[in-house]
C-alpha positions in Angstrom: 0.0 0.0 0.0 1.2 3.5 -0.8 1.5 5.9 2.0 0.2 8.7 -0.3 -1.7 8.5 -3.5 -2.6 11.8 -5.4 -4.6 12.1 -8.5 -5.2 15.2 -10.6 -4.4 17.6 -7.7 -5.2 21.3 -8.5 -4.6 24.4 -6.3 -5.1 28.0 -7.2 -3.7 30.8 -5.0 -4.3 34.5 -5.5 -5.5 33.9 -9.1 -2.4 31.7 -9.9 -2.9 28.1 -10.9 -0.1 26.7 -8.8 -0.8 22.9 -9.1 -2.1 21.9 -12.4 -3.0 18.2 -12.1 -0.4 16.6 -9.9 -0.3 12.8 -9.9 2.1 11.1 -7.5 2.5 8.1 -5.3 4.7 7.8 -2.2 5.5 4.2 -1.3 5.4 3.2 2.3 8.7 3.3 4.1 11.9 5.3 3.7 12.2 8.8 2.2 10.7 10.2 -1.0 12.1 13.6 -2.0 9.8 16.1 -3.7 12.1 18.3 -5.8 11.9 21.3 -8.2 12.9 24.9 -8.6 11.7 27.6 -6.3 8.0 28.4 -7.0 7.0 25.3 -8.8 4.5 24.2 -6.0 6.4 21.9 -3.6 5.3 23.6 -0.4 1.8 24.0 -1.9 1.7 20.3 -2.5 2.5 19.6 1.2 -0.1 22.1 2.4 -2.7 20.6 0.0 -2.0 17.1 1.4 -2.7 18.5 4.9 -5.9 20.3 3.6 -4.4 23.6 4.6 -5.4 25.1 1.3 -8.4 24.7 -1.0 -7.8 21.9 -3.6 -9.5 19.8 -6.1 -8.6 16.2 -7.1 -8.2 13.1 -5.0 -5.8 12.3 -2.2 -5.5 9.1 -0.2 -3.2 9.1 2.9 -2.4 5.9 4.7 -5.2 4.2 2.9 -7.9 6.8 3.7 -9.7 9.2 1.4 -9.0 12.7 2.8 -10.9 14.8 0.3 -13.5 15.9 2.9 -11.3 15.8 6.0 -10.4 18.8 8.0 -6.7 19.3 8.7 -6.9 18.0 12.3 -8.5 14.8 11.1 -5.8 14.3 8.5 -3.3 14.6 11.4 -5.2 12.0 13.4 -4.7 9.5 10.6 -1.0 9.6 11.6 0.5 12.5 9.7 3.1 14.8 11.1 3.9 18.1 9.3 7.0 20.2 9.7 6.5 23.5 7.8 9.2 25.4 6.0 9.1 28.2 8.5 9.3 25.9 11.6 6.5 27.7 13.4 7.9 27.2 16.9 6.3 29.2 19.7 9.0 31.7 20.3 7.8 32.9 23.7 7.5 29.4 25.2 10.2 27.1 26.4 11.4 24.0 24.6 9.5 21.9 27.1 6.3 23.8 26.6 6.5 23.6 22.8 6.9 19.8 23.1 4.1 19.6 25.7 1.7 21.4 23.4 2.5 18.9 20.6 1.5 15.9 22.6 -1.4 14.1 20.9 -1.1 10.7 22.5 -1.2 9.6 26.1 2.3 8.3 26.0 4.5 10.7 24.1 7.8 9.3 23.0 10.2 11.6 24.8 12.9 8.9 24.9 13.2 8.9 21.1 13.1 12.7 20.9 15.9 13.2 23.4 17.9 10.4 22.0 17.8 12.0 18.5 18.1 15.6 19.8 20.0 15.5 23.2 20.5 19.2 23.0 16.7 19.8 23.4 16.9 18.0 26.8 19.6 20.3 28.0 17.8 23.4 26.7 14.3 22.3 27.7 13.8 25.4 29.9 15.1 27.8 27.3 12.7 30.0 25.3 12.4 28.6 21.8 12.8 32.1 20.3 16.4 32.2 21.6 17.4 29.0 20.0 19.6 28.9 16.9 18.1 28.1 13.5 19.3 24.6 13.7 18.0 24.1 17.2 14.6 25.5 16.2 14.5 23.0 13.3 15.3 20.2 15.6 12.5 21.3 17.9 10.1 21.5 15.0 10.9 17.9 14.0 10.8 16.7 17.6 7.3 17.9 18.0 6.0 15.5 15.3 8.2 12.7 16.5 6.6 12.7 20.0 3.6 11.0 18.6 5.3 8.3 16.6 3.3 9.2 13.5 3.8 6.7 10.6 4.0 9.5 7.9 6.0 12.7 8.1 5.8 15.7 5.7 9.0 17.7 6.1 9.5 21.0 4.2 13.1 22.3 3.6 14.7 21.2 6.9 18.2 22.3 5.9 17.1 25.8 4.8 19.5 28.4 6.3 21.5 25.9 8.3 25.3 25.6 8.5 26.9 22.5 7.0 27.7 21.0 10.4 24.1 21.4 11.6 22.8 19.9 8.3 25.0 16.8 9.0 23.6 16.4 12.4 20.1 16.8 11.1 20.8 14.2 8.4 21.8 11.7 11.0 18.6 12.2 12.9 16.4 12.0 9.8 18.1 8.8 8.8 17.0 7.3 12.1 13.5 8.8 11.8 13.1 7.1 8.3 13.8 3.7 9.9 10.4 3.9 11.6 8.3 6.2 9.4 7.6 7.2 5.8 9.0 10.6 5.0 8.0 12.9 2.1 10.8 15.5 2.1 10.9 18.8 0.2 14.6 19.8 0.0 16.8 21.9 -2.3 20.1 20.4 -1.0 20.8 17.6 -3.4 23.6 16.2 -1.3 21.2 15.7 1.6 18.6 14.2 -0.8 21.1 11.7 -2.1 22.0 10.7 1.4 18.4 10.3 2.7 16.1 9.5 -0.2 15.4 6.3 -2.2 12.9 7.9 -4.6 12.4 11.3 -6.1 9.5 13.1 -7.6 10.2 16.3 -9.6 7.7 19.1 -10.1 7.9 21.8 -12.8 5.2 24.3 -13.6 2.7 22.7 -11.3 2.9 19.1 -12.7 5.1 16.1 -12.0 7.7 15.8 -14.8 9.8 12.9 -13.4 9.4 10.1 -10.9 12.2 7.6 -10.2 15.1 6.5 -8.2 17.4 8.9 -6.4 20.2 7.6 -8.7 18.4 9.5 -11.5 19.9 12.7 -10.0 23.2 11.7 -11.5 21.7 12.6 -14.9 23.0 16.2 -15.5 20.3 16.8 -18.1 17.5 16.1 -15.6 19.0 18.2 -12.8 19.9 21.1 -15.1 16.6 21.2 -16.9 14.2 20.8 -13.9 16.4 21.8 -10.8 18.6 24.4 -12.3 21.9 22.7 -11.1 24.5 20.5 -12.4 24.2 16.7 -11.8 27.2 16.8 -9.4 25.7 19.5 -7.1 
């Protein structure tokens, strides 16, 4: 069974037809990367999957038809969403941010602190005073608390230093051992490290689906990602 099945997904925003009939399948297990140049609809696709924006078409998540489900009911199917802008509560402590994210009676703090030990030591610190990398770890930790089987993660490496990206990659590798991850990411080195499959968007439609090894094709990466194959 696929973790996600999307058929003919359309989204219009402010008069712009952003998604123009997206079809994609995300297999259960591991990491699938959703790639494309800036502005082609990657973040919009994740938001549409969560029903955070008006859409037409058909979406099944974890075997369930979600076309008529409110966002909170999509989450209850077992979906964790880490947005591009992290959305931590800056005025609250790390511990309070995590507590607000608890959706199950037995939140998995052991896994969270094993993956991100720095959050344990900074649990009393206000989230707004954390570094960008620490805030990203907190944003991911909030969805890991509930052991959701499906995670949608948008641009986790954005704005982070290489050393922090390496630490984040190690954590995401371990996360992917227990959950299916749909990852939006511009850093192709990180994609190659984490993903097994790739889906490429261009002008609001899927233009390529295949193995991560396809990123070694310079024609593909130059045409649809705007970078050389060795990037």
